[in-house]
C-alpha positions in Angstrom: -14.3 -13.3 -3.3 -12.1 -16.2 -3.4 -13.2 -18.8 -0.8 -12.2 -22.2 0.4 -9.7 -23.3 -2.5 -6.2 -24.1 -3.2 -4.0 -22.1 -5.5 -0.6 -23.0 -6.6 1.7 -20.6 -9.1 5.0 -22.0 -9.7 7.6 -19.2 -9.8 4.5 -16.7 -10.2 1.8 -14.7 -8.0 -1.0 -16.9 -6.4 -3.3 -13.8 -5.9 -2.7 -10.4 -7.4 -4.8 -7.2 -7.5 -4.2 -3.4 -9.0 -6.2 -0.5 -9.2 -8.2 1.9 -7.1 -11.6 -0.1 -7.7 -10.2 -3.2 -7.2 -11.1 -5.4 -4.0 -10.6 -9.0 -3.1 -11.4 -11.3 -0.7 -9.4 -14.4 0.2 -10.7 -16.8 2.8 -10.1 -20.0 4.2 -7.6 -21.0 1.1 -4.2 -22.5 0.7 -2.0 -20.3 -1.6 1.4 -22.2 -2.3 4.4 -23.1 -4.4 4.9 -19.6 -5.7 7.2 -16.5 -5.6 4.7 -14.3 -3.8 1.5 -15.1 -2.2 -0.5 -12.1 -2.4 0.5 -8.6 -4.3 -1.7 -5.5 -3.9 -0.4 -2.7 -6.1 -1.7 1.0 -7.3 -4.7 1.5 -4.6 -6.2 -1.8 -4.6 -7.3 -3.6 -1.3 -7.3 -7.2 -0.5 -8.3 -8.9 2.5 -6.7 -12.2 3.5 -8.3 -14.4 6.4 -8.0 -17.7 7.8 -5.6 -18.9 5.1 -2.4 -20.7 4.7 0.7 -18.9 2.7 2.8 -22.0 2.1 6.2 -22.8 0.4 6.8 -19.1 -0.8 10.0 -18.1 -2.2 10.2 -14.1 -2.0 7.4 -12.7 -0.1 3.8 -14.0 1.5 2.3 -10.2 1.0 3.5 -7.6 -0.8 1.4 -4.2 -0.7 2.7 -1.2 -2.8 1.7 2.2 -4.1 -0.3 4.9 -2.5 -3.6 3.4 -1.3 -2.9 -0.1 -1.4 -4.1 -1.8 1.3 -3.5 -5.7 3.1 -5.7 -6.6 5.6 -4.5 -9.8 7.1 -6.2 -12.2 9.9 -5.6 -15.3 11.0 -2.9 -16.4 8.5 0.1 -18.4 8.8 2.7 -17.5 6.2 5.3 -19.8 5.5 8.4 -19.8 3.6 10.0 -23.2 3.5 10.8 -23.1 -0.3 12.9 -19.8 0.2 16.8 -20.3 -0.3 17.7 -17.2 0.7 15.1 -16.2 3.5 11.9 -14.4 2.7 9.4 -11.4 3.8 6.2 -12.4 5.4 5.0 -8.8 4.8 6.5 -6.1 2.8 4.8 -2.8 2.3 6.3 -0.1 0.4 5.4 3.3 -1.4 2.7 4.7 0.6 0.9 1.3 0.9 -0.6 0.3 4.2 -1.0 -3.3 6.0 -2.8 -4.4 9.0 -2.5 -7.7 10.5 -4.2 -9.3 13.4 -3.5 -12.9 15.0 -1.4 -13.8 12.2 
């Protein structure tokens, strides 16, 4: 669990999860100044709640690979650092995303 914190990852990813048994909860956090806020891959699960994904360059949340799941509730996703536009949520290759009140 990652709770009530601030993570900056210049030219990187703030939170990444990979693998079938991986599960991460991010709550009440600020993820900022990064290329990606959250990446979920290869069957992992990530839940992001009441967090600010701020000043991102490419995407707020990326979910990829069969069985991967990104659950999002009550977040703000902001791409003010993007020079060419950004994706709020990107889902590919059999992954799933569920969003409520973002």
